[in-house]
N, C-alpha and C positions, 0 to 999 in steps of 0.2 A: 934542278929538274927543268926540262924544256917545256915550253907552252905548246898546247895542242889546239889552239884556235884555228879554224879552217875558214876558207872563203867559199860562199855558196850563193847562187841565185835561188831564192826560195820559191816554194810552191804557194800560189795564192790561196788564201783561205785556211791554211793549216792551223793557224792560231786558235780558231774556235774549236777545233777537235781535241785540243790538249786536255783541258780541264784537270780533274784529279786523277785521270787515268793515264797521264803521261808516264812513259817508261821510268822516269826518274822517281816516281812515287811507287812504282810496282816492283822495281828491282834494286838490288844493292849496287852502289857505284862500281864495285869489283866485277859485276856481271854486265856492265854496259859494253856494248860492242863498239868498234870504231865508227860504224855508221851512226849509232846513237850519240856518241860523243860529238861527232860532226854536226848532227842536228841540234844538239843542246847548245853548242857554242857558236852556231851560225844562224839558226832560225828556230827559236823557241820563245817562251815568255821572257827569257833573259837575254836574248840576242836577236838583233834585227839587222837585216841587210839594208843598206842605204846607199844612195847615190851621192857622190861629192859633186856639188854643182856650183857654178858661178853664183855669186850673191843675187843676181837678177833672176835666177831660176831655182829658188830653194824648193826642194821636194821633201815631203815627209816620208819616213820609212813606214811601212813597206812601199816601195816605189810603184808597185803594180796598181795601187789604188788610183794614182794620178794617171798612169799610162792607160788604164782602162777607160778613163773619161776622155782622154785626148787621142785615142787611136794607138798606133804602134809606139813602143817605147823608144826613147832617144838613147843613143850610146853615151857613155860617160864613165868616169872613174867611179869605183865602188869602194865602200868601206863596210866593215861589220862593226856595229855598235853593241857592245857586250857588257852586261852588268857584272863586272869582275868580282865584286865583293859578295855576291850571292853564294850561299852555301853549295848549291848544286854545281856552279861553275868552279868554285874552289875544289870541290870533290872531283870534278871531271879533269881539271888541269893538274891536280896534285901538287900545286905549288903555293907559296905564301906570297902575299902582296909585299911590295917594297916598304921599308920603314917610312914613317911619316904619314901613313894612310889610315892608322887606327882611328876609330870613331867617325869614319867617313863612308858614304856610299861611294863606291869606285866604279866608274864607267870607263871602259876602254874603247878606243876607236882604232881599229886595225886598218891602216892605210897603206896598202901594198905599194902604191906609187909614190908614197911619201910627199904628198902635196901639202900636208898640214904641218906647220912648224909650231911646236909646243910653246915657244916663247911669244908668239904673236897670236895665239889662240885665246878666244874668250868663250868659255863654256858656262852654260846655266842649266839648272835643273829646277823644274817647277811642277807642282801638282795643281790641277784645276781648282781655282778658288783660293790659292795660296800664293804668296809672293815668291818670285824666283830667287834662287840662291846661286851665287857665282862659285866656280871651282876655287877652293882655297889652296889646293895642291895640284900641280901638273908635272908629271914625270914621264919620261919615255921608259917603257918596259924593256926587259932584257932582250926580247925578240926584235927590238929596234923598229919594227913596223907598227907597234901598238903604243899609243899615247894614253896614259892613265890620268883621269880627271877625278879628284877627290872632292866630294861635297859634304859639308858638315851635317851629320845626322841630327845634331842638336838644333841647328837653324831651320831644318826642314824635316820635322818628324812625319814620316809616312806610315799609313795604315792600309789595311785591305779595303777600307771604305773610300780611299782616294780613287776616283774613277779613271783618271788619266795622268800619267807622269810624262812630261816632255823634256827630253834632253836636247839642247841646242848648242851647236858649235859654230862660231862665226870668226872667220879670219879676215885679213885684208882682201883676200881674193875668192874664198870659197865658203860655203855653208853646208852643214849637215844637221838634220833633225831626225829624231826617232822617238816614237811614242811607246810607252810601256803601260800595261794594265796590271796593277797590283793584285787584283783578285785572281789572276791567272798565274801569279808568281808564288804559288804555294808549293812547298817542298817538305814532305814528311809532316804535313799538317800545320806548318808554320809559314808565315810570310817570310820569304827569303830575298832580302835586298842587300 
């Protein structure tokens, strides 16, 4: 089955409006529209739009926070950082993760310009107050534009009480960071990671 992750420049401030009223908690996955699938897989509690920046100008997703402080946004390559192992994303995409990723949080970075080389990438996942964990598995997805990073659930047990989860990707030339808020990542009454 083909992946349906899309690329989108997000609307600022949308995250706070999701809560428990997000369409993913009100409607069955079979009822989700293409626009809703697009939103879920590009700008939702499980997906962040991020800029791919040179290491000297690392920007946290969403990029508008930094742009608002510094005036007009700078042009740059973009990536979508998506929590691929989360149940709503799996329901939306209708596919199964590649083998070897069982027991892992899986975060995908969709890099349309293919600036990120999986063999030279170093990715970490950390929650505020907890030690960061490095990706134990790195594979390119079938769509070729997405690199999947697997982080051991055992080494970094996450709960809804974790206030901030930070994904960081660092290569020889570029860096990408995205923040996720577990208390907003609730799907059908359960934390979905």
